[in-house]
N, C-alpha and C positions, 0 to 999 in steps of 0.2 A: 060153869061160867068164868069164874075167876081165874082158871089156868088159860082159858081162851084170851081174856084181856091182857093177862101177862105175856103171852107170846106175840100177840099184837104190838105190844109196847116196845119188844126186843127187836122185833122187825123194823119197826119205824126208826128206833134207834139207830140200828145197823144201817139204813138207809141213808138217814141224815149224815151219818159219819161218812159214808162211802162217797157221797156228793161232796163233802168238805175237803177230802182227801183228793179227789178228782181235780176240784178248782185248783188246789195248792200246786199239783203237779203240772197242769197244762198252762198257767198263766206266768208271763213274765214278771220279775220281782218288782215289786211297787216302785221302790227307789233306784232303779237303773239309770234314769236320767240324771239323777243327782251324782251319780259317779263319774259321769262323763267329763273330761278335762275342759274347763273354760279358759280360753286364750285371752290373756290381759292385753288389750289394744296397744298399750303402752310397751309391753314387754315385745309385741309383735313387731312395731316400729324398731324397737332397739335391735332385734335380730336382723331385720333388713339392713338396718344401717351397717351392723358388723360383716353382713354377707358383702353389702356394697365396698366396704372396707378391704375385705379380702380379695374382691376381685381387682380393686385399684392395686394392691400389693402384687398380683401375679402379672400386671402389665409389663410387656416387653418392647423392645425397639427403641428408636432415638427419644420418643416422648416419655418412656418410663422415668421414674424416679431414680436418680443415680448420685450416690454420695460415697462411691469408693474412692474417689481421689481427694475426700476432705482429709485436711491435716488435723491430727487428735494429739492430745497429750500434752506435755510440757514444751515451752519455747522461750526464745530469747527475745528481747526487742529487736536487735540487731543480727544478722547472719554474717560470717566472715565471708569475704569476697564480694558483699552485696553493696557496699558502700560507693557506689558510682559517682564520680565526680560531677558528671553533665546530666541533667535529667532526660536528655534527649538520645543518649548513647547506649542505655540497656535496653536494646531491643534485639531479636534475632533476625536472620536474613529471611525474606519472603514469609513474614508472619502471616497468619491466615486471618488475623483481624485487621481492619482497615484504619487509618489514621497515624499521626505522630506521637510517638509514646511521650508521657510525662512521667518520669519515675522519680519520685521524691519519698522513697522509703527503702532504709538499709535492712529491712526484714528479707526482702524477695525480689528478684528480678521477674519479669515478664518471661513465661513458659507457655508451653502448650501440652496437652493431655488428650488422648481419646477416651472418649466416654460412650459407650454403646455405638461405636461405628461413627461418631462425629467428634471432629478436633475442635477443642475448645482453648482458647485464650485464657490463661490463669492469671488473676489478680488478687495477690496476698498482701496484706498490710497489717500492722501493729501499732497500738497505742505508742506514742514517742517515738516513732521510727523516720520520721521528716529529718534527714540529716543534712539537708542542703539550706533549708530557710532558717531564719533565726529561731534560736530556742523558744517555744512558748508563745510561737506566732502563728503559722499556719499549719493546717492538719496534713497528715500524712496522706499520699495518693499514690497510685499508678492508674492514669488514664491514658486515653487516646484522644487527641483533637483532632477535629475533622475541619476541612477546608471552610471557611466562611464566606457566606455571601455579603458581598459589599453593596449590593444593591436594594433599594426599597420601592422598586416598581411594583405594581401589583402583578402577581404572578412569580415574583422572586421568591425562592424557598431552598432550603437544605433539607435532605431526607435521609435519615439512618434506620436501617432494618438490621435486627440482630436475634439470636436466641440466648437468653439468660438463663444461669442456673445460680441459685444463692444457696450457699454451705453455711455461711457465719458472717454475723455482722457484729458491730461494736456495741458493748454493753457496759453501762455504769451503773451507779447507785441512784442516778437521776433520769427519770422518762425523757425529759428534754434534751439530754446528752447522749440518749440511745441512738444507735443506728448508723448506717452507712449509706452515701449516696452510690447509686448505680449508674446514673445518667444525670446530664442537666443540659438545658437550653442556655445559650451565652448570647450576649450583644451589648455593643456599646451604645450610648446614646448622646444627643446634645444636651448641653448645659452641665450643671453640676449634680452631684448626688453619686454616692456609691465609690466602689473601688475602681481601679483603672481598667479592669476586665470584668464587669459585674455580671453575677449570674442572673438570669431572669426566672427560670424555675430550676428545682432540683427534685429528684427522684429519690425519696428516703425510705430505705428498707428498716423496719425496726423488728426485733425479735419477739417471737411467741414461743412459751416453753412448753414443755410436755415431758412425756418419758419415752426412751427409746426400746428397743426389743430387749435391752437387758434390764430394764427398770431405772435408768439412769436419767437424771433431768437434763435435758438438752433443749437446743432451738429446734422446733420441729417445724416451724413455718414463719412467715415474714408478713407484716402489715405494711403495705406499700403506701406511701404518702407523697403528694406534691406539695414542696415548700416554694410558694409564689409570692412574687414581690407584689406589694401594695401600690408602690409608686416606683419610677425608675430609681435605680440604686438602694432600694429599700433591702435592709438586712436586719436581723435579730426579729424579736417579738414585734416591736412596734412597727417594723417594715415589711415583715412578711406573714402570710397566712400559711398553716399547715392543714391539709385538705386530705382525707382518707381517700384512697382510691380503690384498692382491693388487697386479697391476701393470697401469697403464692407459697406453696408448699415447699419445704427445704428439698433441694435436689431436684425439683421439677422442671424439665426445660419449658421455658416461656417465651413465646414468640413476641418481640415488641417491635413497633415502628414510631419513631418520633420525627416528625416535621415542624418546622419553624420557617416562618415566612411572612409574606404579605398579601392580602386579598381584600377585595371592594367591600366596603361596608354595605350590607344589603338594604339597610334603612336609608343610606345617604351616599348617591354615586360619587359625591366629590371627597368622600373620606374614605380611608383604607383602615384595616385591622390587622394588627401585628398579632400572629397568633403562634402558639405551641400545641399542636394536637399530637395525643400520643394513643396509640392503639396498643392495649397490653393484655395478652391472653384472649384476643379477640373482643375485648371490651374498649369502648371509646372513651377518652377523657380529654376533652378539649379545653383548651385555656386562652382567653383573649387578654394579651398583654397590655397592662395599663399605658397610657399615653402613647399610642402608635406613632403619632406624629413625631416624636422625638427619637424614635429607633433608628439606628444607621446600619446595624447589621444583624445576621441571622446565624447562630452557631450551634454546635452540638459537641459535647464530650462524654464519655462513657467510660466505664472500668469499675474502680473501686476508689472512693474519696471519702475521708472522715472515718476515724476510729479512737473515740475519747476514751476507749476501755476495751481492752480484750484484743481480738483479732476479727479481721474481716477476709472471708474467702468468696470471690465472685468469679464465674466463668462466662465467657462470651463466645458464640459460634455464629457461623452463617451470616457474617455482617456484611452489609452493601452501604454505598452511599451514592446520593445523587445531589447535584446542584444545578439550579436554575437561575440565572440573573437577568432581569429586565429594569430598564431604565423608567 
C-alpha cells in the first residue's frame, strides 16, 4: 500500500512539473510591453523640427537661401577707387535696380551679382565710410531715390516692389545702435519740425546671432522693425516709435511692396489718410502717418543706409516703381 501511494505521489509531481514547463514555453514573456520604446512627445517634436530644417536646406531655385555672394574676412573702412566725388555718379549703365543712386560710402560702389539666376543690385557699406558729408554727422549709405509724388489728392501714391536678401547689418555694443535701414518712406510737410528732407518711417533690420555650418558665431537672421514718426519731423526716441514687424532669414529672398500715398478717411469723408503700407513676405504692415493734413509729398528710398558698427550687405532684385498723382 505504501509503494502504491509513493507511485501516485511521483506521478502527480511529474504531472505538475510538466504543466509548469508547458506554460513557460507557450506564453509570451510577461515584461515584453515594458521593453517597447516609448517616444517622448518633446523629442518627436524636435525630430520633426530638424526634418523641416533639413527640407528647407534642400530648397533650390530663385527663392532658396543664397549667401555665396556674402563678403567675409577682414576689410578696410574705405576701398581704393571707391571715393566718388559726387553721390549720384557712382552707378553703372542700365542698372537692374530702379531709381537714382545716392552713394555716400567709400567702401564700395553699386554693382550687380547673379544669385540662383536672379540679378541683384549690391549695396555694401561700412561704419565710418561716409566720405562726402561732414565727419560724424550723417550715416553712410548707398540708396536709390525714387521719383516723389508732389500731389496730395486722394488716390495719389508711389509704389515700390522688389525682392531683398539681407546678408549682414551693422552691429555695435548697444542694441539701440544696431542694424541697418533697407528702405524708407519719405515726405516733406508744412510748418516746422524735422530735417529739410524728413523720413516718415524707416525699415530697420537688426541682427540675430547663431552658429553657421562650421560652428562659428554669425548673423543668421534679422528682426525687421518699422521706425515710425510720432509727429511730423519726429526723430530720436522722443519723436519715433520702433515697432517689430517680422523676422527674415539670412540670404532668404523676400518679396516686398511699399506704397505711400493718400486715401480717404473711411470714418470721415471730409478727411484723408496719409499712409505707408508695406507687404513683406506676404504679410501686411500698414501705417497711418500722423498729421496727414500737413503732408505735401510721398516718396520712397531703398538700398542700405546706416551702419554704426561693422558692415552691412543688402541685395535688391526685381524692382519696379509706379507713381500716380491726383489733385
